[in-house]
C-alpha positions as CSV (number, residue, x, y, z in Angstrom):
1,M,77.3,94.0,109.8
2,A,77.2,94.0,113.8
3,E,77.6,97.3,115.1
4,S,80.8,97.9,116.9
5,K,80.9,98.9,120.8
6,V,84.7,100.4,120.2
7,K,84.6,104.0,119.5
8,L,87.4,105.8,118.4
9,T,88.7,108.9,120.7
10,K,89.1,112.4,119.4
11,H,93.3,111.5,119.0
12,M,92.7,108.7,116.8
13,E,90.5,110.4,114.9
14,D,92.9,113.3,114.0
15,M,96.1,111.4,113.7
16,L,94.0,109.2,111.1
17,E,93.1,112.5,109.5
18,R,96.4,114.2,109.8
19,E,98.7,111.6,108.9
20,G,97.0,110.6,105.0
21,M,98.3,107.1,105.4
22,I,97.1,103.4,107.2
23,F,98.7,100.1,106.3
24,V,96.0,97.3,106.0
25,G,97.1,93.7,107.4
26,T,94.9,91.0,105.3
27,C,95.0,87.5,105.2
28,S,94.3,84.7,102.8
29,K,91.8,82.1,103.2
30,D,95.1,79.7,103.6
31,G,96.9,81.8,105.7
32,V,99.1,84.1,103.5
33,P,99.5,87.6,105.0
34,N,99.4,91.0,102.8
35,V,100.1,94.4,104.2
36,S,99.4,97.1,101.8
37,V,99.0,101.2,102.2
38,R,96.5,103.0,101.8
39,T,96.2,107.1,101.2
40,A,92.6,107.1,99.9
41,Y,90.7,107.0,103.1
42,A,88.0,108.9,105.9
43,V,87.1,108.5,109.1
44,L,83.7,107.5,109.2
45,G,81.9,107.9,112.5
46,D,83.4,107.4,115.3
47,D,83.9,103.1,114.3
48,A,84.9,102.8,111.1
49,I,87.3,104.1,108.3
50,V,86.6,104.0,104.3
51,M,89.1,103.3,102.0
52,L,89.4,102.9,98.3
53,D,90.9,99.7,96.3
54,Y,92.3,100.8,92.5
55,F,94.2,98.1,92.2
56,R,92.6,94.9,92.9
57,H,95.5,93.0,93.6
58,K,96.1,90.8,96.5
59,T,94.4,93.1,99.7
60,Y,91.5,92.9,97.3
61,W,91.2,89.4,97.1
62,N,91.9,88.9,100.6
63,W,88.9,90.7,101.2
64,Q,87.1,88.7,99.4
65,E,88.3,85.4,101.1
66,N,88.9,86.8,104.8
67,D,86.9,90.0,106.4
68,K,89.4,90.2,109.3
69,V,91.7,93.0,109.3
70,A,94.1,95.1,111.1
71,V,94.8,98.9,110.6
72,S,97.6,100.6,111.7
73,V,98.2,104.3,111.4
74,V,101.5,105.8,112.7
75,D,102.5,109.6,114.3
76,R,106.0,109.4,113.3
77,K,107.2,112.5,114.5
78,N,106.2,111.9,118.0
79,I,106.5,108.2,118.2
80,D,103.0,107.3,118.5
81,G,100.4,104.9,116.6
82,Y,97.3,102.8,116.8
83,Q,96.4,99.1,115.6
84,F,93.2,98.8,114.6
85,K,91.3,95.4,114.3
86,G,88.1,94.3,113.2
87,K,85.9,93.7,110.4
88,C,85.1,94.7,106.5
89,E,82.6,95.1,103.8
90,I,83.0,95.7,100.0
91,I,80.6,98.5,99.7
92,T,77.7,97.3,96.6
93,E,74.7,100.0,97.2
94,T,75.4,102.6,94.3
95,A,73.7,105.7,96.3
96,E,76.2,104.4,99.4
97,I,79.6,104.5,97.2
98,K,78.5,107.8,96.2
99,E,78.0,109.3,99.4
100,L,80.8,107.5,100.6
101,L,83.4,108.8,98.2
102,K,82.2,111.9,98.5
103,K,83.6,111.7,102.2
104,I,86.8,110.6,101.2
105,Y,87.7,112.9,98.3
106,K,86.7,115.8,101.4
107,N,89.8,114.5,103.4
108,P,93.1,116.6,102.5
109,H,95.4,114.2,102.8
110,S,93.8,111.8,100.4
111,L,95.4,111.0,97.3
112,A,92.1,109.8,95.8
113,T,92.0,112.4,93.4
114,L,95.4,112.2,92.5
115,F,94.6,108.3,91.4
116,D,91.5,109.2,90.3
117,R,94.0,111.3,87.3
118,Q,96.5,109.1,86.9
119,I,94.3,105.7,86.7
120,T,91.5,104.6,83.8
121,G,89.4,101.9,83.6
122,L,88.3,99.9,86.6
123,P,86.2,102.4,89.4
124,P,87.9,101.7,92.9
125,I,86.2,99.8,95.6
126,V,84.7,101.1,98.6
127,I,85.8,99.1,101.5
128,K,84.1,100.2,104.9
129,F,86.5,98.7,107.5
130,T,84.3,98.7,111.4
131,I,86.3,98.8,114.0
132,E,86.5,96.0,117.0
133,E,89.7,96.6,119.3
134,V,92.0,98.9,119.4
135,Y,95.8,98.8,120.5
136,S,98.5,101.1,121.3
137,L,101.6,101.3,119.1
138,R,103.3,103.3,121.1
139,P,106.6,101.8,122.4
140,V,106.3,102.7,126.2
141,E,102.6,101.5,126.6
142,R,102.3,97.5,126.6
143,S,101.0,97.3,123.1
144,K,99.8,93.6,123.7
145,E,97.0,94.6,125.6
146,R,93.9,96.5,124.2
147,I,93.0,99.5,125.4
148,R,89.6,100.0,124.0
């Protein structure tokens, strides 16, 4: 995957880590959209988010067919937020998966350990989302214009 030129600001990183929930928009190769919620994730460096997929439903299959993804984080208390657009990749290398899982489990807002206790069977899929564009979700800003 090409290296991202977009860098998260401290405000963006703090919001991602503090809110503990992101919304992930995907689309199948046939153009069928899907939005799912992720609570097991972590900021990775200054241009990526790593997240888990436990269930292997619509989002998982969309990732197989189309690597373009939109991720949103919302701060409801302050009526603030961001939409990140970019590409995802499914991590398959075992050593990298182990390191990324450690990072996700360190996030105090992650529900990854809760899912691990409740779900048996298949291990989670690890997804790396590299950010290519950033848009504001603040209602006072022009959200159609790219901010980063």
